[in-house]
N, C-alpha and C positions, 0 to 999 in steps of 0.2 A: 503494499500499499504506499503510495507516495505521501510525502509530507502534507501537501496541500489537502489530499483526501482524508488523511487522519485528523488533521485540524478541524476541517468541515465536520467530520463525524462527531469529534469532541464537542465543538460548539453546538451541534443539534442536540447532543445528549444533555448539555448544560441547560438547554433551554426547556427540556422535558421536566414533568413532575418527579417529584423525589423518588417514588417507587420505580418509575420507569429508568431514572438515572441508575439506581441500584442494580437493576436487571441488566443495563447496558455496560456498566463500568467494568465487570471482570473481562469481558471481551476487549474492551477499549485499552484497559492496563496492559493485557497481553499483547495487543497490537503495537503498543509503545515500546515494549521490551527491546532494548538494545538501541533506541533512539531517544532515550529519555533526556540525556545531557543536551544533545542537539536541539530537541523540542524546547526545552527549557531555556536554552540560550536565545532561540529565535522567537519565542512565544511566551515571555515570563507572565504576561497578563492571562493567558489560558491556564498556565500552571496555578496561578492564584486563584483563578475562578474554581478550578478542579478542588483545590484544597478547601476553599470556602464552603463548597457544596458538601464536601465529605465531612466537615466539621458539623453540618446540620443533621447528618444521619446518626443512628445509633451504630457507632463503629464496632462495638463489641458484637451487636447481633449480627451486622454485615460480615465481619471476619469470621464469626462462628459458622454462618451460612456459606461462606467463601473462602476457606482458610489459604488457598493458593494467592487469593488476592492480596492478603496481609503482605506478603514478599513484594509483590508488584507495586503495592501502594508506597511500601517503603522506599523502593527504588525511586519512584518519582519524587517523594518527600526529600530524600537525601540528596538526589541529583540536584533539586532545586537550591537546597542549602549550600551544597558545594559551589554551585555556579555562583550564587549570590556572594560567597566568601571570596571568590576569584575576582568579582568585580568591585568589591567595596573596601577601601582601605580602612573605613570606620571599624569593620567588623575584624580585619586583620589586626588592627591596634589592640584589641581585646584578648588577642591570643598571646599569652605571655608564659604559657606552661603547657606540657604534655598532660593530656587527660583522657582517660579511656572510661567509658561509660556504657553499661549494660541496661536496656529498658525491657521490663517484662510486665506485661498486661496481666492483672489478676482476674479479668472477666471474660477473657477469651484467649485463643491460641495466638497470641501476638508478642514477638519478642524481636528486639533489634539491638543495635550498638551505635555508638558515636566515639569517633576518635579526634581528639583535637591535637594537632601536632604543631609545636612552637616554631621549630626551625623552618619548616615549609610554609608557615602561615596558612594553614589548611584545617578544614573540617570535612571529615567524611563519615559516613555512616551506611548502614544497611541492615538486612534481616540476619537473625541469628545472634548468637551470643558470642562474646569474646572471652578467651581464658584470661583469668587474672585482671579483669577490669578493675580500675580504682574504686569506681562507685557503681552501685546497681540502684536503679530506680524502679519502684513496682507501684503500680496503681492502675486505676481503670484506663482502659484504652483512649477514651475520650480526653482524659487529663494528659496522658503521655503525648498524644498528638498536639493537644493545646500547648504543652511545654515548648514544643518545636514550632509551632505556628504563631505563638504570641497570645493566645487565647487564656493561657495560664500563665501568671507571673511565677518565675521559678521560686523566689523568696517567699512570697505570699502563699503560694500553693504549699510549700513545705510547712510553713507556720501554721496554715489552716488545715494541715494533715490530709490533703487532698492526694497526696502520694507519700511513700516512704523511700528514705535513702538509707543504703547501708554503704558505708565508707568513710573516709575523713571529710569532716565538714569543711575543713579548708579548701579540699579540691571542689567540693559543691559550690562553695562561695566564689570561687575563681571560674567556674563553669556558667554561673548564673548570668554574669553580664555578657558573655558570648552568647548564650541563648537569647537574651533580650535583643542584642544587636542583630541577630539573625532574624528574629522574628519582625523587627522594624524594616527589614529588607523586602518582605514579601509585598509585592504590588497590590494596590487596593483595587 
């Protein structure tokens, strides 16, 4: 499928009712596989709209019904974040330490990871868990996605016990401004 055809298909799905979008999304995410970085670079507003619509759905139910889609969704999410870091010196300025983080949803089969690399000024992530991560964050899937997209403030969310963090608090406090900077870069 060509880039233009895929973008048109995504745009059409984004105009649909929520239940139709949820039905179409697994196939769309599968078609995006391998092209995610390019699509995010060339169409950042489309990525933001996908994330916005996904935030409106019950992520735990969606992932439970479509477990293979959790990995594809994370590919889109992390590709978007990686591209935003590449393009934004403000985000790079926040990266002053290597931090590895595992995310684990406690309400569905979704787990992922995040790597912050100081030397490369890079943030990467993906599905699955890292061995020996500095921090493990556990909570509902919508909260974990909200941490990445900016709907959940990392400090306030922790203080309000929206999620649990296992690992050094110092690493968590260094990760919070990076997460905030990333979420500020998501196009409206």
